C-alpha positions, 0 to 999 in steps of 0.5 A: 338326509332331505325330506325328499330322501326321507319320504322315499326311504319311508316308501320302501320301507312301508313296501317291504313291510306290507310283502312280510305282512303277506306272509305273516297272514299266511303264517309262513312268517320265519324268525328271521322275516319276523325280526325285519318286520320289527326292524322295518317298523322301528325304522319307519318310526325313525323315519316318520320322527325325523320328517316330522322335526324337519318340517317344525323346525322349517316351521319355526325358522330353523334349519331343518338339517339340524334334526336328527335321527332319535334312537329306538328307545326314544321312538318307540315309547312315545305315547299315542 
């Protein structure tokens, strides 16, 4: 997956997240939609992490295609 494709996916996920957040504020979010919101947040973290890996590898003179999607357990436990 190249940077452009990752950024497009981030945009798609962000738009879906915003749509679900609107329902959350009006208290009309079903359990399925709440679960989907959690999945979106995780996938967004994975996409951003992958993009950062690719940029770091490129900056270090390495092949950005060597970057890999990290597991949910990894990206959800980064210190902020």
